[in-house]
Each structure stands twice: as structure tokens, then as C-alpha cells.
N, C-alpha and C positions, 0 to 999 in steps of 0.2 A: 345826816345819819337816816339812812333809809333801813323800813322797817319788815321784815319778811316773814310770813308765818311757817317756813322751813325751820323741820325739826332736827337738831344736828347730826342723828344716826338715822333718818330716815334711808336716805340711800348706802349703798352697804361698800360701794366702792369709797365714796365721801371717806366712810367709816376705815376704811384699810389705809388708806392713804397717810389720816391722821396715824393710825400707830406705826405706820412707816417711819413718818415726820418724828413721831417722839423717840428722844436720846436711848440709845440703848443699856442707861445702867436704868431708865424708867421702866422698860421693857423689861427687862430683867427681873426688876421689883415687881412688875404685875404679876409676873410666873411665879414669884414664889411667896406671893402673898398667902396670910394664915387661913382666909377666906376660900383662897384656892386649893390650900392643902386638904382642908376637912371637903370642897365638894369634890375631890379627887377619891375621897377613901369615903364617899355616898353613892349607894347604889340605889339605880331604880328599876322595878321592871315592866315591861309593858306587854301585858296581855290579851292578843287581839283575837275576838272570839269566834268573827268571820273568816282569818284564815286560820285558826288554828294552829297559832305562833305562840311562842313567847321569846321577850329578847331583852337583855338586858344592856343596861344603858349607865354610865357616868351621872350626876347629879348635874353638874355642867355641860354636857352635850346637847347640842343647838335642838336634838329631836327630843330630849325630855325635857329640857325646862324645868330639874329641881320638883319633876312630874305633873306637870303641865303641860308639856304637848308643845306642839307648834300651832294649836287650832286655839282661836280664843274662845270658842262656845265646843266646850267639849259635852257631847248629845249621851255618851255612855252606849249605845247602839255598837260599836264596833269596838272597844275592850276598855282596860282600865290601868290607871295605874297603879301601883304599889310599892310604898316605899315612904322615907327612905331606909335603906337595910345597910348592912356591914357584907365585908365580902363571904364571911362564915353563914351569913342566914341564905346569903345569895342561893350557895352549894345545894340549901337545900329542896330546890326547885330541881325539877326535872325537864328534859329536852328545851334548854336554851338556847339560844342563840345568841351570840355576842354582835353587837351593833359594828359597824363595820366603818362609822364614822370614825368614835370614839373606843374603841378596840378595848374596854372595859375588863378584861380578864388579863390584860396583860398589865395591869396595876398592881404594884407590889406595896400590899396593906399591912 
């Protein structure tokens, strides 16, 4: 048996192929899991000071990553993640843009 240092999801295409190979029942169960339900009702706001913009995201959005963002080392120079919060708390903020990736304001909570 040959050992490799390959991480199982290092290649996004490989991860997608594994998901496609998963039985439909398992895919549906994954979509309806309680953790996914909770992530669908948690929101985060990214406040970007450089662009003077605020955007709202679902917790499981790839840009948000539960308030951690996409980058490993957040410097805090460009902005800050706020949350988690409910949909009612999100509406307190003004001049929010909705993320085009996760479309958070279309979720019914």
C-alpha cells in the first residue's frame, strides 16, 4: 500500500467528485442536517472599512466561514466580522449589501 501526504479535500474538484458519487439519499440527509439548519439561520456581517461597505452572509457561506472569513491570518486592517446574529438583529444595520454567493436575505427564518 502506497502512503501519500495528500489531504482528502485539498483538491476542490476531487471533493466535488466525491459529493457527486455520494448516493442521493446521503446528499439530501447532508442538506437537511440540524447543523446545516442552524447555519442557515445564523448571519454574520462583514464591515469593510477600506471600501466603506457592509455585507451580510449566512454562517456557512464560503466567504464568511462562520465569521472567520477566507483568510487564515486576519489582520483587522480592512474590516471586521460581526456575529453570529439573528435575522432581526441584521435588520438593525443600515446600508447592508447581501452576499451574491449565499443570498442570505432570501432565507426565511
